[in-house]
N, C-alpha and C positions, 0 to 999 in steps of 0.2 A: 187493217183492222180499225173499226170506228170505236171511239171512246164512249163510255156510257154517258148518256145525257143527264146533267146534273138537274135535279128538280128545283123549282123556284125557292124552296126553303131548304136546300141541301147544305149540310154544314161541312165545311172544309176542314183539314187538319189544323189550320191555324185557329179556327174557332173552336175546336175541340180543346187544344192545349190552353188557349186563353181562358176558356170557361173553367177548366180544371184549375188554372193557377188562381183565378179569381175566386173560386169557390173556396180555396183553401186559406183565403185572406179574411181577417176579421175587421179591417179598417180600410175598405176599398177606397173611401173618398179622399182621405188623406194620401194614399199611395197613387191614385191617379194624378193628383196634383204634383206630387214628387216625380212621377214619370215625365210629366210636362216640363218641370223644372230641369231634369236631366238632360232632355233633348235639347233644350236651349243653351246648355252650358258648355262653353268653348274651352274645354280642357282634354287634352289628349289622354286616352285610355280612361275615360270618365267611368265606363261600366265596371272595369276592373278594379279601379280605385274604390267604387262603392261596394263592389263584392268584398274587398278585403276589410273595409271598414265594418260592414254589417257582420261579417265573419268574426271579427274581434269582439263587437258588442255581444253577439250571441255567446261567444266563448267566455266572455267575463261574466255573464249571467249564469252560465253552467259552472264556472270555476269555483263559485263559493258554495255549491253543493258538494258536500263531502263525498257523496256516492261517486262522483266523477272524478275524484283525486285518488291517485295510487298510494294510499297511505298504509303504514304498517298496522295491520288489524289487531295485532297483539299488544298495542301500547295506546293507552287512553289519550284521546286527543288533547285533553287539557293539559297534558305534561309535555306536548310538543312545542318546538319553536317554529312558528310559521313564518319566519323571515324568508326562506326560500320561496314559498308560495306568494308572499307579498311583493317579492322581487319580480316574479312572474307577472303579477297584476300591473306593476309600475311599468314594465317594459310595454305591456299590451296598451296601457293608457297612453304612453308616450308615443306609440306607433299611431294610435287612433287620432291623437292630436295633430300629427304631421298629416295624416291623410285629410283630415278636416280642413287643413290649410290649402291642401292641393284642390279640393273640391269646391272651395268658396271662391266665387267671382273675386279677383283683386280689388275691384272698385267697392264692392259691398264690404269686403273684409276691412279695408282701411276706414270706411265710414263708420262701421260699428266699433272698431278699436278706439278711434277718435272719440266717438260718443261716450264710450266708457271712461276714457281719459279725462273728459270734461267733467263727468259725473263725480270723479274722485277729487277734483279740485273745489267743488261748490261747498260753500259754507252753509247756504240756505237749505235746510232739510226739505222743505217743501218742494223746491226745484229738483233737488237730488232725488226725491221720491219719484217725481214725473219722469225723470231720466231713466231711473231704476226700472220703472215699469215698461218704458220703451225697450230697454235692454233685455228685458226677460221675455218680451213679446215673441211669440212663435207663429205669427200669421203666415209666414212663407217658410218654405224648405231651407232657404239660405239663412234666415234668421234662427231657425230651429238648429241647424248645425252650428252656427257661431255659439248658441247658448250651450250646447253640449261640449264644445270644445273649451269654453271659458271653465265650465264646471270640472271637466277632466284636469285642466291645469292646476286648479285649486287642490284637487284630490291629489295630484302628483306631488304637490308640495308637502301636503300632510304625510303622504307615504314616505317621502325622503326622510322626514324626521322620525318616524316610527322605525325606520330601518337603522337609525342610529342607536336604537335600544339594544341591551344584551340579548333580550328575548322579546319576541312578538308573540303574544299569548293568543289562545284561540279565540278569546272574546274580543280582542282588538282586531283580528282578522275578520271576525264575523261583522263587527260594527262597520268597518271600511266596506265590506261587502254590501250591507245595507245601504251606505251611502252611494256607492256605484249603481246598485240596482235602482234606487230611486231616481237619480239623474237620468238613468237610461229609460226606465219605464215612463216617466213623466215626460219624455220628449215626444213631441207631436209627430214628427216625421221620420225619426231615425231611432227605433227601439227594437229589442230583439223579438223576432216573430217566433211563433210556436213550431214545434216539431213537425215536419212534414207539410210546412207552410213554404210557397215557392214565390219567386220574384220573376216577372216576365223579362226584367232587364238583364239576367244573367243566368237563369236556370235552364238548361237544354239537354235532351237526350242526344249525345254526340256519337251516334252510330247510324250509318245508312241502313244496314240490315236489320237492326232493332226497330228502327221507325217504320220500315216497310213491313215488318211483321206486326206491329202494333196497329197500323192501319187496317189490317184485315180481321182483328178480333172484334167480337161483339161488344157492345158499350160496356156490359156488366163485367167483363173481364179486362177491357182495355183500360178502364181508369185505375184499377189497383195495380196493374203492371206499369202504367205511365208513372204513378206515384213512386213505385219501388225503383224504376230505373232513374227517375229524376232525383231521388235521394242519393243513390249510389254515385252517380256522376258528381253531385254536389259536394259529397264527402271526399271524393278523389279529388275534386278541385281545391278543397280546403287543405288537403294533405300537401299539395304542390307548394304550400307556403312554409312548411317545415323544411328547413335547410339551412346551410351555413351562409353568414354574412360576409362582408368584404374582409373581415379579420380571420375568416375560417373558423368561426365559432358558431354554435347553435344559439340564437337569441332565446332568452328566457321565455318570451311569449309563445315559443313553440308548444310549451306545456299547456298553455291555455287553449291552443287550437286542437291538441290531442284530447283535452277533456271535452271540447266540444264534439268532436268526432265520436268519442266513446259514448256521449250522451245521445247523439243522432243514431248511432249504430243500435243502441237499445231500443230507441223508439221504432227503428225499422224491424227489428226483430219481433216486437209486438204487432206491428202492422202486418207483417207476413203471416204471422200465425192467426190473428184475430180478424183481419180484413180481406187478404188476398186468398188464403187457403179455402175459407168457405165459399168463395164465388166462383171457383174453377171446377170443372168437372173431370177432365182427363186425369189419368193416373200420372203420367209424366209431369204435369203442371204441378199436382198436389205434392209429388215427391221433391221436385225442384224447389218450391217454396218452403217446405219443412226442412230440407237439408241446408238451404241458405239460411234460415233462421237459427238452425241449431249451430252452424259453423261460426255465424257471426257472434252469437252469445258466448260459445266456448273459447274462440280465439280472443275476443275482447278481454274476457277475464284473465286470459294467459298473458297478454301483452301487459296489462295492468300490474299483475302480480309478479311476473318474472322479469320483465323489461324495464317498466317504469318506476316499481316499488324503490322508494329511496329514503335514506336518512341522512340530513346534512347536505342535501344537494344531489345525491346519486352520481352515477357515472356521466361524464360530460357529453358523450355521444348517444345516451339512451333515448333522447326524443327522435333522434334521427332513425335509430334502429326500430322504435316503435312505429314511426311513420312508415318505414318501408314494410314492415309486418302487416300494418293496416292496409296499405296499399295493395299488396299481394292478395290479402283476404277479399277485399272489396272487388278487385279486378276479377277474381275468380267467381264471385256471386253474379257479377254482370253476365259472365259467359254461361253460368248455370241456369240463371233464368231465361237467358236468350235461347238456349237450347230447348227448354221447356215449352217455348212457344214456336218451335220448329225453326228456328234460324240456324242454319248449317254453321257448325263451329269447328275450328281445327283442334287437334289434340295438342297438349303441351303448353308450355309457357307463353307461346306467341299467340294463343287464341284470342286474348283480350285485345292485342295490337292489330289483329286482322279486323275484329269487330269495329274498333274505334279508331281506323286508320285516318289521320288528318288528310292524307292525300286523296282518300276515296271520297271523304266530304267535299273537299275542294273540286274534284273532278266532277261530281255529282252536281254541284251547285253551278259550275261553269257550263256545263252541258245543258241544264235546264234553263239557264239565263239565256243562252243562244236561241233555244226553241222558243221560249217566251218572246224575245225579240222579234223572231220571225212570224210568229202569230200576230204580234201587234202591228207589225208592218203591213201584213195581209189585211188586218181588220181596217187599219187607216184607209187603205186603198179602197176596200169594199165600201166602206162607209161614204166615202167621198163620191165615188164614180161607179159603183156596182148596182147590180139589179137587186130587188128585194130579196130574192133567195140567197144571193151572195152575202148580203148583210146578215140574214139569218144565220147562216152557216159560219161566217166569221165570228159573230157574238156567241154562238154555241160553243165554238172551239175555245175561245178565250175563257168562258165560264168554267168549262171542263178542265182546262189547263190550270186554272188557278186552284181548284180544289186539289188537283194532283200535286201542284208545287208546294202547297201548304202542308201536306202530309209529311214532306221530308225536308226538301231543300229550304223552306222557310226558317227552319231551325238553325240553318248554317249561316244565315245572314247577319251581319253586325246589327246590334240594337238600333243604331242611329239610322239604319235603312228601313226599319219596320214602318214608320209612320208613312213614308211615302208609298210602300207596297200596300199598306192597309187602306190608304184613301183611294187608291186605284181599285183594289179588290171590291171595296164597298160599292163604288160607281158600277162596275161591271156586274157583280152578282145581284145588285138591286134592280138591273136593267133586264128585264126577262125578253123584251123584244126591242128591236132598233126603234128608235123614236120616230115620230111622223114629223114632217116639215123640214125644210132645208137648214133652218137656223139651229134646231136641236140636234139634226144630224152632224152638223159641222162642229157644234160644241162637243159632242161625244168623240168625233174623229180627232179634235184637237187634243182632248184628254188622252186618248190612245197614242197619238204621236208624240206628246211630251213625255208620257211614260216609257215609250219605245227608246227615247234618248236616255232616260234614267237607267234603263236596262243596259244600253251600250256602255255607260260610264261604269256600271257596277260589274259588268262582264271584264272590261278592261282592269278594274281594281283586283277583282278575283284572280285574273290571269297573271298578275304580278306577285301573287301571294308566294312566300317562301316555301309554304308546304306543298305547293302544286308541282307535280313532276314536270320537268323540262321538256314537254312534248306538246305537240299540236292537238287541237280538239279532234276526237275520233268522228270525223264527218259521217261515216256510215251509220254509227249508233246514234248521233243527233239527228239525222235525217229520218231514221227509223222512228225515234220518239215523236218526232214531228208529224209523221204519217199517222200516228195513233190518234191525233186529234183533229184531223182534217176529214171532213165528210167526203167520201168519194162520189 
């Protein structure tokens, strides 16, 4: 079977998702610079650290909105003691400070700390003013993160003193909120983003069947469904941070995370009714979107009123119970929306785990990396010693496979691998015909050969992943995939 020829301007799945994510952002220039900073940062687990930091920043922004808090509706807020809520904020700030330290390059961190120390010793106000301006400079993501961390440390000290009072009034809680929000919103590179705004560093649709189904939808339907799935998977990602610490306790910041999930669930409810529902035509799609919106709204209210509602701190394990309830709710909506776009789904509680099986994602990525490598090796040989028709066929196969790869498997790569894959894809997709002249052919062949080595290393890394079943690659399946992209 011959793969369909990609047109010179054909968009791949990677292009689609990148455009969708970029379109959701309102400060693309700063975010592009931050992506470059993150790629160069030599910190283990940097993407996950960044996700947790930004999750807490968004949670802090939403936590001071009383609509996101499970307060007793029968009691005026001005008579409440907001000490428990302020303790939640304090714990979230403390964790954000620690994450900021992890994400800062040690050399830069020491330099900035020393500069602040020198500034505190100076008696000359003119010199102090110059150093203070440098300290507050946010010309780079690293400097911006340092400013945020220093501000949070000062706020943590203020909160510690407020928590020593007999009662923390609503006015005091609200003013702390204004200070927290001001520091975060004025930050250049790390600030809460809007609901249904996504980040290429960590937002993914983590399901092989769902991604395959999305790739077949018309653009008018594909975008709202992609937004809905991205939102659901991100909320599930956030909920994974609600759990016990090393003392078998639920950290207070769990309630900040739950406030964020409740807020984003409400945003998704409106999106499903106002954006997705009007753009779909089939009855099953409309029913799925409407039922998902109603279930999310109803269950969110129930969890807030029956599980999280508290006076004086509430049940100690209530946040964990709420996180479990939200997790079941959101997984069910992933299954429901998947079924509405004709993804075969299982019945019962195992349906989500079948759709989002880590092992299936790893198997799919490993198989596709193997086929990608074979096509690159064939293209390298053809570009170096093949006839013109062989070079045409080899480049055609690579272009078609890249579009196929980006629809699904690209989503399962590590973020740190994206840059290398993106550069190679740009070279191939922009080369409509093999170049003329031995020098140009040699350069293209060298690019292909170097990338085939990248594919070999990535294949070896994926093969060692713990979520990959301990079995050899299905050679027959891999060969069948390869045959689809080779012209007979």
